[in-house]
DOVOMI-384221 format. One record per residue: residue number from 0; residue in three letters; x, y, z of N, C-alpha, C, O in turn. Coordinates in steps of 0.02 Angstrom, whole numbers, plus 50000, padded with zeros to 5 digits. Example, Ala and Ser with C-alpha at 12.3 -4.5 7.8 and 13.67 -1.06 7.14 Angstrom:
(0 ALA (50660 49716 50390) (50615 49775 50390) (50660 49835 50390) (50712 49834 50423));
(1 SER (50642 49888 50354) (50684 49947 50357) (50645 50002 50394) (50670 50057 50402));
This chain:
(0 PHE (49307 49939 50350) (49374 49935 50356) (49417 49987 50323) (49395 50036 50294));
(1 ASP (49480 49971 50329) (49549 50005 50301) (49583 49965 50301) (49606 49933 50349));
(2 LYS (49599 49957 50215) (49637 49925 50198) (49690 49953 50151) (49676 50006 50124));
(3 VAL (49764 49918 50136) (49796 49941 50111) (49841 49886 50064) (49836 49825 50062));
(4 LEU (49883 49927 50030) (49928 49865 49965) (49983 49908 49962) (49993 49964 49987));
(5 ARG (50016 49871 49926) (50098 49917 49885) (50105 49875 49793) (50113 49820 49767));
(6 VAL (50098 49925 49781) (50099 49910 49692) (50183 49905 49674) (50218 49952 49656));
(7 GLU (50208 49823 49685) (50302 49847 49658) (50308 49869 49591) (50340 49915 49566));
(8 TYR (50257 49811 49558) (50261 49828 49470) (50203 49820 49428) (50158 49783 49448));
(9 GLN (50200 49845 49382) (50157 49831 49336) (50180 49839 49265) (50218 49885 49248));
(10 ASP (50156 49788 49220) (50188 49787 49151) (50145 49867 49126) (50088 49885 49143));
(11 ASN (50194 49903 49080) (50192 49974 49039) (50121 49940 48978) (50129 49942 48917));
(12 SER (50065 49915 49007) (50029 49889 48933) (49993 49960 48896) (50009 49996 48848));
(13 SER (49938 49960 48942) (49924 50048 48899) (49926 50081 48952) (49933 50070 49012));
(14 GLN (49919 50130 48911) (49914 50226 48945) (49889 50222 49015) (49908 50255 49063));
(15 TRP (49837 50173 49012) (49775 50180 49081) (49778 50123 49117) (49733 50124 49158));
(16 SER (49817 50063 49120) (49844 50031 49131) (49822 50033 49225) (49845 50075 49263));
(17 ARG (49786 49991 49240) (49794 50003 49327) (49802 49926 49369) (49792 49869 49349));
(18 ALA (49820 49947 49418) (49832 49903 49478) (49845 49949 49554) (49880 49997 49571));
(19 GLY (49783 49892 49594) (49775 49939 49645) (49724 49898 49710) (49727 49839 49725));
(20 LEU (49702 49923 49725) (49617 49915 49785) (49560 49900 49742) (49577 49894 49683));
(21 ILE (49525 49896 49750) (49447 49888 49740) (49394 49871 49803) (49403 49836 49852));
(22 VAL (49346 49903 49786) (49290 49892 49832) (49219 49874 49788) (49193 49916 49752));
(23 ARG (49198 49820 49794) (49135 49819 49734) (49073 49787 49773) (49087 49746 49817));
(24 ASP (48997 49804 49757) (48958 49763 49793) (48938 49717 49747) (48884 49690 49755));
(25 VAL (48981 49698 49685) (48956 49652 49659) (49001 49619 49599) (49027 49650 49553));
(26 LEU (49005 49557 49610) (49058 49528 49564) (49058 49508 49491) (49098 49470 49464));
(27 ASN (49000 49544 49458) (49009 49539 49387) (49080 49586 49345) (49076 49645 49326));
(28 PHE (49118 49556 49342) (49199 49583 49297) (49167 49577 49228) (49131 49534 49202));
(29 GLY (49197 49641 49206) (49189 49649 49125) (49129 49647 49099) (49126 49634 49039));
(30 VAL (49066 49659 49135) (48993 49662 49097) (49004 49721 49074) (49035 49767 49100));
(31 ASP (48965 49720 49000) (48958 49795 48962) (48900 49827 48981) (48844 49803 48979));
(32 ARG (48918 49890 49002) (48848 49915 49026) (48781 49938 48973) (48722 49951 48983));
(33 ALA (48824 49934 48913) (48773 49936 48851) (48735 49874 48855) (48675 49882 48868));
(34 ALA (48750 49826 48849) (48743 49780 48828) (48673 49727 48890) (48617 49702 48884));
(35 GLN (48741 49737 48958) (48702 49705 49027) (48675 49649 49027) (48634 49633 49071));
(36 GLY (48693 49607 48977) (48674 49523 48972) (48679 49483 49018) (48655 49426 49019));
(37 GLU (48714 49513 49063) (48717 49466 49131) (48700 49517 49209) (48709 49499 49267));
(38 GLY (48678 49575 49187) (48665 49611 49233) (48725 49680 49241) (48786 49678 49250));
(39 ALA (48682 49732 49234) (48716 49800 49256) (48781 49797 49287) (48779 49765 49340));
(40 ALA (48839 49820 49270) (48891 49831 49307) (48898 49855 49351) (48876 49912 49345));
(41 GLY (48923 49845 49415) (48908 49842 49494) (48929 49919 49498) (48947 49951 49449));
(42 ARG (48925 49941 49562) (48972 49993 49589) (49024 49970 49615) (49038 49912 49629));
(43 TYR (49060 50029 49625) (49133 50007 49649) (49171 50068 49674) (49150 50124 49660));
(44 GLN (49214 50062 49703) (49276 50100 49701) (49344 50091 49707) (49361 50044 49742));
(45 LYS (49392 50128 49678) (49447 50100 49644) (49499 50147 49677) (49480 50205 49690));
(46 CYS (49567 50129 49694) (49628 50160 49730) (49687 50113 49688) (49707 50056 49702));
(47 HIS (49709 50159 49634) (49762 50131 49592) (49821 50159 49553) (49818 50219 49544));
(48 VAL (49870 50129 49530) (49919 50182 49504) (49917 50146 49432) (49890 50093 49415));
(49 ASN (49956 50198 49391) (49967 50205 49332) (50039 50168 49313) (50086 50152 49349));
(50 PRO (50030 50161 49238) (50096 50149 49223) (50153 50210 49212) (50126 50262 49195));
(51 VAL (50227 50214 49218) (50251 50266 49219) (50304 50252 49152) (50334 50198 49154));
(52 GLY (50316 50291 49103) (50359 50289 49040) (50317 50268 48978) (50257 50282 48979));
(53 PRO (50343 50237 48928) (50316 50223 48871) (50274 50143 48884) (50292 50093 48916));
(54 THR (50201 50162 48838) (50167 50097 48840) (50154 50080 48778) (50180 50113 48732));
(55 LEU (50110 50024 48763) (50103 50006 48698) (50037 50051 48655) (50023 50050 48595));
(56 THR (50007 50088 48709) (49960 50137 48688) (49982 50173 48621) (50027 50210 48639));
(57 GLY (49974 50179 48562) (50008 50231 48510) (50032 50217 48452) (50017 50241 48398));
(58 PRO (50111 50135 48477) (50120 50110 48531) (50187 50192 48549) (50218 50227 48509));
(59 GLY (50185 50193 48630) (50242 50228 48643) (50209 50287 48683) (50247 50331 48703));
(60 THR (50151 50291 48694) (50129 50357 48741) (50141 50331 48796) (50135 50273 48814));
(61 GLY (50163 50393 48834) (50190 50402 48927) (50106 50356 48954) (50050 50362 48928));
(62 GLY (50124 50319 49004) (50090 50294 49042) (50069 50368 49095) (50107 50413 49112));
(63 ASN (49994 50357 49114) (49974 50411 49153) (50012 50441 49217) (50017 50499 49237));
(64 GLY (50039 50375 49245) (50111 50400 49290) (50069 50419 49358) (50095 50459 49396));
(65 ALA (50018 50397 49371) (50003 50434 49450) (49949 50390 49468) (49935 50337 49439));
(66 TRP (49910 50422 49531) (49868 50382 49559) (49802 50402 49551) (49792 50462 49560));
(67 GLU (49742 50360 49533) (49687 50373 49519) (49629 50353 49584) (49647 50310 49624));
(68 THR (49591 50371 49589) (49523 50349 49600) (49446 50331 49580) (49394 50350 49607));
(69 ASN (49457 50293 49531) (49406 50289 49489) (49327 50221 49508) (49326 50162 49527));
(70 ARG (49289 50260 49496) (49208 50232 49524) (49167 50220 49492) (49180 50225 49432));
(71 ARG (49111 50203 49506) (49047 50175 49474) (48992 50208 49530) (48964 50172 49570));
(72 LEU (48985 50257 49528) (48910 50275 49577) (48839 50244 49565) (48796 50236 49608));
(73 THR (48836 50231 49507) (48779 50216 49498) (48749 50154 49467) (48747 50160 49406));
(74 THR (48725 50096 49489) (48712 50022 49445) (48730 50044 49382) (48703 50092 49354));
(75 GLY (48768 50016 49362) (48745 50028 49252) (48776 50070 49209) (48784 50062 49148));
(76 ALA (48800 50129 49256) (48826 50200 49237) (48877 50194 49232) (48906 50144 49253));
(77 ALA (48918 50260 49192) (48962 50275 49179) (49022 50296 49236) (49011 50334 49283));
(78 THR (49054 50280 49229) (49126 50285 49280) (49149 50381 49279) (49152 50428 49239));
(79 THR (49163 50368 49353) (49208 50456 49349) (49255 50452 49412) (49248 50407 49453));
(80 ALA (49287 50485 49416) (49345 50496 49458) (49333 50554 49534) (49307 50610 49530));
(81 ALA (49360 50520 49601) (49380 50562 49681) (49405 50607 49667) (49382 50663 49679));
(82 GLY (49474 50596 49629) (49542 50635 49636) (49584 50594 49616) (49574 50535 49599));
(83 GLY (49633 50623 49617) (49704 50570 49605) (49764 50615 49607) (49755 50663 49644));
(84 GLY (49835 50613 49572) (49890 50635 49569) (49945 50607 49607) (49947 50546 49617));
(85 GLY (50004 50660 49634) (50052 50625 49648) (50104 50586 49611) (50141 50544 49635));
(86 GLY (50102 50606 49549) (50148 50559 49518) (50212 50614 49506) (50215 50675 49512));
(87 PRO (50266 50557 49484) (50265 50508 49457) (50261 50455 49509) (50295 50464 49559));
(88 VAL (50218 50389 49502) (50231 50336 49542) (50286 50302 49560) (50330 50295 49518));
(89 PRO (50291 50284 49604) (50364 50277 49646) (50365 50206 49638) (50379 50175 49689));
(90 TYR (50355 50173 49590) (50379 50094 49615) (50458 50087 49644) (50503 50129 49641));
(91 PRO (50459 50022 49674) (50411 49976 49701) (50353 50003 49769) (50314 49967 49801));
(92 ASN (50363 50066 49775) (50350 50070 49845) (50281 50117 49814) (50281 50176 49831));
(93 ALA (50232 50096 49776) (50174 50133 49783) (50127 50098 49824) (50110 50040 49813));
(94 TRP (50104 50138 49876) (50053 50107 49912) (49987 50154 49904) (49985 50216 49907));
(95 CYS (49927 50107 49892) (49863 50121 49891) (49822 50127 49969) (49855 50099 50013));
(96 ARG (49759 50156 49992) (49729 50135 50012) (49652 50156 50013) (49629 50204 49981));
(97 ILE (49621 50118 50049) (49547 50135 50047) (49503 50129 50126) (49491 50075 50152));
(98 LYS (49484 50198 50157) (49463 50176 50210) (49375 50192 50204) (49353 50241 50175));
(99 ARG (49328 50134 50241) (49264 50153 50244) (49247 50168 50318) (49274 50153 50371));
(100 THR (49182 50209 50299) (49153 50243 50337) (49065 50236 50359) (49034 50285 50379));
(101 GLY (49046 50195 50353) (48985 50198 50336) (48980 50185 50271) (48990 50126 50261));
(102 SER (48967 50217 50222) (48943 50235 50136) (48983 50280 50125) (48988 50290 50064));
(103 THR (49021 50320 50163) (49082 50364 50142) (49161 50323 50132) (49197 50288 50168));
(104 PHE (49162 50341 50080) (49259 50305 50061) (49311 50342 50031) (49311 50364 49974));
(105 GLU (49372 50348 50090) (49411 50391 50074) (49492 50363 50044) (49527 50314 50057));
(106 MET (49496 50388 50024) (49574 50345 49953) (49634 50380 49981) (49622 50436 50002));
(107 PHE (49688 50361 49985) (49734 50383 50009) (49798 50352 49965) (49784 50300 49935));
(108 ARG (49867 50376 49957) (49920 50370 49938) (49977 50372 49976) (49977 50410 50025));
(109 SER (50019 50343 49965) (50101 50367 50001) (50143 50298 49982) (50119 50241 49977));
(110 SER (50223 50321 49973) (50268 50312 49966) (50284 50281 50003) (50304 50229 49975));
(111 ASP (50289 50278 50055) (50320 50240 50116) (50273 50208 50181) (50294 50193 50237));
(112 ALA (50206 50204 50158) (50168 50174 50214) (50175 50207 50293) (50149 50181 50343));
(113 VAL (50215 50268 50294) (50195 50300 50340) (50161 50391 50337) (50126 50410 50383));
(114 THR (50172 50424 50295) (50152 50463 50264) (50096 50460 50237) (50113 50420 50194));
(115 TRP (50027 50471 50224) (49988 50450 50191) (49936 50533 50181) (49908 50567 50224));
(116 THR (49939 50542 50100) (49895 50594 50075) (49825 50564 50035) (49816 50515 49998));
(117 SER (49783 50613 50058) (49710 50597 50046) (49692 50615 49971) (49690 50674 49955));
(118 LEU (49679 50564 49926) (49668 50581 49864) (49569 50591 49838) (49540 50590 49784));
(119 GLY (49547 50600 49904) (49478 50605 49880) (49417 50571 49933) (49435 50537 49981));
(120 THR (49366 50578 49924) (49302 50552 49969) (49253 50521 49897) (49254 50536 49838));
(121 THR (49215 50476 49933) (49162 50457 49882) (49114 50436 49930) (49129 50390 49968));
(122 THR (49031 50476 49933) (48976 50458 49979) (48927 50431 49939) (48887 50470 49913));
(123 PHE (48921 50357 49927) (48873 50322 49906) (48809 50319 49910) (48791 50273 49946));
(124 ASP (48748 50361 49878) (48696 50356 49871) (48641 50330 49848) (48603 50376 49831));
(125 PRO (48618 50278 49839) (48598 50240 49895) (48656 50223 49948) (48710 50242 49925));
(126 ALA (48659 50204 49987) (48725 50170 50023) (48738 50111 50001) (48696 50069 49982));
(127 MET (48801 50105 50002) (48821 50041 49987) (48812 49958 50044) (48814 49961 50105));
(128 PRO (48805 49903 50012) (48778 49859 50073) (48839 49873 50128) (48892 49902 50122));
(129 ALA (48802 49832 50196) (48871 49811 50243) (48919 49779 50219) (48978 49790 50231));
(130 LYS (48891 49725 50172) (48935 49660 50145) (48968 49670 50079) (48941 49658 50025));
(131 LEU (49024 49691 50086) (49062 49716 50018) (49124 49674 49994) (49154 49645 50039));
(132 TYR (49149 49667 49928) (49202 49632 49921) (49268 49689 49903) (49271 49738 49865));
(133 VAL (49307 49664 49941) (49390 49700 49936) (49426 49686 49924) (49442 49638 49958));
(134 GLY (49467 49700 49882) (49548 49658 49881) (49601 49692 49825) (49590 49750 49805));
(135 PRO (49662 49651 49800) (49693 49686 49756) (49634 49675 49682) (49579 49646 49679));
(136 GLU (49681 49717 49624) (49634 49725 49550) (49700 49722 49515) (49746 49748 49546));
(137 PHE (49718 49685 49434) (49740 49730 49398) (49700 49720 49351) (49663 49671 49345));
(138 ALA (49709 49791 49293) (49662 49768 49245) (49710 49815 49194) (49701 49876 49190));
(139 PRO (49754 49785 49160) (49797 49817 49082) (49770 49859 49030) (49799 49901 48995));
(140 GLU (49710 49841 49032) (49655 49879 48980) (49695 49858 48912) (49748 49882 48894));
(141 ASN (49669 49823 48887) (49701 49780 48819) (49656 49806 48767) (49661 49799 48706));
(142 GLY (49623 49831 48792) (49569 49871 48733) (49599 49949 48731) (49568 49990 48697));
(143 ASN (49648 49966 48762) (49695 50008 48739) (49750 50011 48728) (49783 50062 48740));
(144 VAL (49775 49952 48701) (49848 49923 48678) (49831 49929 48599) (49797 49890 48567));
(145 THR (49869 49998 48571) (49855 50004 48487) (49830 49946 48435) (49777 49934 48405));
(146 ASN (49904 49913 48438) (49901 49838 48375) (49883 49783 48426) (49904 49768 48482));
(147 GLU (49842 49760 48390) (49820 49716 48397) (49839 49651 48420) (49810 49614 48460));
(148 ALA (49895 49643 48387) (49947 49586 48412) (49986 49595 48454) (50032 49554 48463));
(149 ASP (49979 49647 48491) (50038 49664 48551) (49986 49645 48612) (50005 49638 48670));
(150 ARG (49911 49637 48587) (49887 49634 48662) (49873 49539 48682) (49857 49493 48645));
(151 GLY (49889 49540 48752) (49897 49488 48776) (49903 49473 48836) (49868 49513 48867));
(152 THR (49933 49429 48881) (49923 49416 48963) (50008 49477 48983) (50067 49481 48966));
(153 TRP (49949 49519 49036) (50020 49546 49073) (50011 49538 49143) (49963 49512 49171));
(154 LEU (50077 49572 49179) (50077 49544 49239) (50091 49595 49282) (50113 49647 49257));
(155 ALA (50083 49591 49349) (50088 49645 49394) (50094 49614 49477) (50061 49572 49508));
(156 LYS (50151 49659 49493) (50160 49612 49574) (50142 49662 49622) (50165 49719 49624));
(157 ILE (50096 49637 49661) (50061 49684 49709) (50074 49635 49770) (50074 49574 49775));
(158 ARG (50088 49695 49821) (50125 49638 49890) (50099 49688 49960) (50093 49749 49952));
(159 ASP (50082 49652 50036) (50084 49693 50088) (49998 49694 50077) (49975 49735 50116));
(160 TYR (49952 49665 50042) (49879 49688 50052) (49861 49663 50128) (49875 49607 50149));
(161 GLY (49828 49714 50168) (49805 49673 50233) (49774 49749 50250) (49763 49792 50207));
(162 ASP (49762 49758 50328) (49732 49789 50355) (49779 49856 50375) (49835 49842 50397));
(163 PHE (49764 49912 50370) (49803 49977 50395) (49823 49967 50461) (49793 49940 50508));
(164 LYS (49879 49994 50459) (49914 49993 50525) (49961 50072 50557) (50014 50077 50526));
(165 VAL (49952 50121 50604) (49994 50160 50610) (50063 50139 50595) (50073 50092 50633));
(166 ALA (50118 50148 50559) (50155 50153 50546) (50204 50188 50631) (50176 50237 50656));
(167 SER (50248 50171 50657) (50284 50189 50695) (50353 50192 50693) (50380 50138 50682));
(168 ALA (50405 50261 50703) (50456 50280 50698) (50495 50216 50719) (50481 50175 50763));
(169 ALA (50550 50220 50673) (50587 50162 50695) (50645 50142 50767) (50695 50178 50772));
(170 ALA (50639 50096 50810) (50665 50143 50863) (50742 50112 50835) (50758 50069 50793));
(171 LYS (50783 50164 50885) (50871 50174 50871) (50908 50190 50929) (50890 50237 50964));
(172 PHE (50944 50166 50941) (50992 50194 51000) (51025 50275 50987) (51052 50306 50941));
(173 SER (51003 50289 51066) (51011 50359 51050) (51097 50391 51098) (51139 50433 51083));
(174 LYS (51088 50346 51152) (51158 50360 51170) (51152 50290 51211) (51104 50262 51237));
(175 ILE (51251 50268 51201) (51272 50207 51252) (51322 50259 51300) (51350 50311 51280));
(176 ALA (51325 50229 51367) (51375 50292 51396) (51414 50249 51447) (51379 50210 51481));
(177 LYS (51495 50250 51459) (51496 50211 51517) (51520 50230 51588) (51569 50267 51596));
(178 ASN (51491 50207 51630) (51476 50238 51682) (51550 50229 51738) (51587 50180 51730));
(179 ALA (51567 50284 51797) (51606 50263 51826) (51654 50199 51871) (51714 50187 51880));
(180 ASP (51582 50168 51893) (51578 50097 51917) (51586 50045 51878) (51596 49986 51893));
(181 GLY (51579 50079 51806) (51593 50008 51762) (51532 50010 51737) (51545 50005 51677));
(182 SER (51482 50013 51740) (51424 49996 51719) (51402 50049 51642) (51417 50105 51622));
(183 ILE (51363 49998 51619) (51349 50037 51547) (51262 50067 51545) (51220 50035 51576));
(184 THR (51248 50115 51515) (51202 50146 51505) (51185 50162 51439) (51217 50198 51402));
(185 ILE (51112 50121 51421) (51091 50105 51351) (51009 50158 51377) (50970 50155 51424));
(186 GLU (51018 50203 51315) (50939 50239 51276) (50933 50236 51215) (50977 50237 51171));
(187 TRP (50871 50231 51211) (50838 50204 51129) (50779 50264 51138) (50758 50293 51188));
(188 THR (50765 50268 51077) (50712 50309 51050) (50675 50262 51002) (50705 50221 50967));
(189 GLY (50581 50276 51003) (50538 50250 50963) (50521 50177 50985) (50510 50134 50943));
(190 GLY (50520 50162 51052) (50507 50103 51107) (50544 50056 51065) (50594 50074 51035));
(191 GLY (50518 49989 51061) (50534 49915 51055) (50569 49905 51090) (50588 49950 51128));
(192 THR (50601 49826 51095) (50631 49797 51138) (50701 49790 51138) (50724 49794 51081));
(193 LEU (50739 49781 51178) (50803 49789 51193) (50833 49719 51210) (50838 49693 51265));
(194 GLN (50856 49689 51139) (50895 49638 51120) (50963 49625 51164) (50998 49675 51166));
(195 ALA (50987 49577 51195) (51082 49555 51166) (51083 49482 51141) (51040 49438 51136));
(196 GLY (51158 49487 51126) (51171 49414 51106) (51264 49429 51100) (51291 49484 51096));
(197 ALA (51288 49379 51101) (51341 49383 51108) (51379 49357 51045) (51428 49320 51055));
(198 SER (51360 49372 50981) (51369 49359 50935) (51352 49438 50878) (51296 49450 50899));
(199 VAL (51362 49487 50831) (51328 49508 50785) (51268 49482 50747) (51224 49510 50715));
(200 ALA (51284 49417 50761) (51236 49356 50701) (51178 49330 50753) (51128 49299 50736));
(201 GLY (51193 49346 50809) (51149 49314 50878) (51183 49222 50886) (51238 49202 50866));
(202 PRO (51137 49188 50915) (51067 49208 50909) (51037 49274 50988) (51058 49276 51046));
(203 TRP (51001 49303 50964) (50967 49358 50997) (50914 49337 51045) (50866 49303 51028));
(204 GLN (50929 49364 51122) (50877 49365 51175) (50856 49442 51205) (50889 49493 51215));
(205 ASP (50775 49423 51215) (50753 49502 51246) (50785 49491 51321) (50800 49440 51353));
(206 VAL (50791 49563 51336) (50820 49572 51397) (50751 49595 51451) (50716 49645 51454));
(207 ALA (50752 49548 51480) (50701 49540 51517) (50675 49625 51551) (50728 49656 51549));
(208 GLY (50635 49662 51573) (50618 49691 51601) (50647 49762 51578) (50627 49810 51610));
(209 ALA (50686 49773 51532) (50719 49818 51511) (50674 49870 51482) (50619 49855 51458));
(210 ALA (50698 49929 51484) (50674 50007 51460) (50708 50063 51482) (50726 50080 51539));
(211 SER (50716 50101 51406) (50762 50150 51413) (50752 50191 51458) (50692 50201 51467));
(212 PRO (50794 50229 51500) (50872 50209 51504) (50901 50144 51533) (50892 50140 51594));
(213 TYR (50922 50110 51516) (50915 50036 51556) (51022 50043 51571) (51066 50059 51531));
(214 THR (51025 50029 51622) (51098 50018 51657) (51099 49946 51663) (51049 49912 51675));
(215 PHE (51163 49920 51655) (51189 49856 51679) (51283 49847 51691) (51326 49887 51673));
(216 LYS (51289 49801 51715) (51365 49776 51692) (51378 49715 51683) (51361 49662 51711));
(217 PRO (51425 49735 51624) (51427 49665 51568) (51458 49628 51600) (51488 49646 51650));
(218 SER (51457 49555 51574) (51464 49510 51609) (51510 49461 51568) (51526 49411 51599));
(219 THR (51539 49471 51492) (51573 49445 51466) (51606 49521 51401) (51581 49577 51396));
(220 ALA (51640 49507 51380) (51711 49537 51363) (51697 49555 51292) (51737 49588 51258));
(221 ALA (51621 49526 51265) (51596 49570 51208) (51523 49554 51220) (51500 49500 51241));
(222 LEU (51492 49603 51204) (51407 49607 51206) (51374 49626 51132) (51428 49642 51106));
(223 PHE (51345 49633 51099) (51297 49644 51053) (51212 49661 51082) (51180 49635 51127));
(224 GLY (51198 49704 51045) (51142 49729 51068) (51092 49763 50997) (51122 49786 50949));
(225 ARG (51038 49763 50998) (50994 49783 50962) (50927 49816 50973) (50903 49797 51027));
(226 ILE (50903 49843 50953) (50826 49861 50960) (50756 49840 50897) (50742 49860 50841));
(227 LYS (50729 49794 50939) (50677 49761 50907) (50598 49774 50901) (50556 49765 50944));
(228 ASN (50586 49806 50816) (50536 49859 50821) (50480 49805 50849) (50423 49825 50863));
């Protein structure tokens, strides 16, 4: 799989509060790896972002303000990191991505879902199962909120979760020219579909068979066009 999401917002609960993507082999969240009363905490890989600005750690300590790649390599073991950085996090456009190839996972960050920067890789040994649990996660880390009275319920806004897709450049007009015979030639870049309408508000209709450059003779006094990505 190759999954992405965008973190629009998260409360500045604790210094290490985290919102983003997680991949797990089991669903025993919250198990104390020392107690292991419900089984040892499972293996996982995360790609997430931390708060920017003052938090309730301290209170007043600044959030880590970057991407992280926290993981647990061995069932019941302590956690480690595969890499991170890229701060300060550009909310509301904090994109997280995890790509699986076999038992190797690569994590990425982006501020626009077009340009992606690798945050590191993890290869699990023994290999992760073929079937895993993947999706959004929010961990406000109440235990790192210094004053007990401040601990409570927190909010995160996570958007656009789904499969990674290569983003194409936005289509746009590059040339509009009137020819000697009264026809119009339109050129555009970035692919897309040429649409025409009698008003700037539409309704819009695809122009059948149109490809750049496209030449036509107007049949009305006013005609509006746009490129649909």
